[in-house]
C-alpha angles and dihedrals in degrees: 000000000000091000091048090051091058095056096083089051092052090048090050091048090049091052091047091048091052092049090048091052090051090048092049090049090052092049091050089050091052091048094054095038131230120315115265139169127263099185103305093337123099111227140155121268091253092049092050092053091050094046093050091049089052091050093056094041085057100044102035098100094048097033098108094042091051091049089056092046097046096046097031086240094302091121086075090060091048091053091047089053089050090053093049089049089053092046094188120200129209108287096036116141111211130191112199109193121200086010097133102149093044103238095137094038094054091047090050092053092048092047094049092046090054091047091050091050091050091050091050092049091049090049092053092043091056092048101057093157096059116128121244089254093053091048090049091050091050091052092047090052090052091046095053095041104035092156096046093229092312117147136185123202115199111206121187134161093216119080094201093055091050090048091055091047093052091049091051092049091052092047093048095043100248115146113118115089093006129111135169125218131184105222148136119251088218093056109024117198094226137100124256120273094013109128135058095207135021119198132183116179119189089338111093091071088065095049112108096213108031091178092059092046091053091049090051091049089054092047097053096044120093117240103279090027122140132233118207125182125184112191145149109266143169122307116235099204115078092209094048089044091059092047091046091052091049092051093043099050100032103036111025097059089048090052088049091054095045099043104028101020089236121110097164097056092054092044085057090049092056093044093047091055090055091049094049117107115262121250099271093046093051089047089056091049091052090050090049088057089061103264121141134205089031116178140146140217121214117219123200093003093310100311082128132008135198114218119197133189140162135224100226 
């Protein structure tokens, strides 16, 4: 009888033990974070962040050379198209996220300088009767404020990428209107409603939580501000898609090994492109973040796409 009386207690303890094991498993799951993709690997959120940081620590010094090698220099054309689509005017305040080596920032400065010079020439042309002193003063004003109060802030989470960007800026003579900030796209260190334009070129694919990055982009843009994303995407032509896959998986990692001494990082690059949401899915994500008038432009049959949206 005594033994029989203990059976319900043992059953209760067994049930409690099972529940405890489930609870402990859940806690372990929370500690490591949800499962995510790092290329074709399945990893935790924390592991993905660490691995991506290691990738850019590794490739920073050869990043620009590899971009030229992988795309045969076409990435320069894509970035020029992005800048023309932005069409910034003097006075524009740009935030370039994941822009470590400065490619977008330098293009922005060049574009605004040219726009400022054109405005000055038009101003002088329409004032034919200005005195020599007034003309001289106008030129001096243009000389001392070639960007017309425009500024570009480059924000990147990786110290090595920012280091390379700063060195390039110094070598190329860019200083005015340019600043560098270490920061996470998912938690930007800027006030609300601060920037006129937000760009992210070949960076959003490496963000762990794209939804948070898009929400942050919306937060820091002024009402009427514009979001622009240039990123590898999904090829529309089946034939080109097969050729693109062949080049991507068979050639790019080899280039990474030969030029940068890093096969694995460029294998990740190729895999991450295949894992990235297609054009329509990314468009929907941008709309979910609150942006309006969202559209995209495919370049080279969708090898890359430029997504655009407005905070209205």
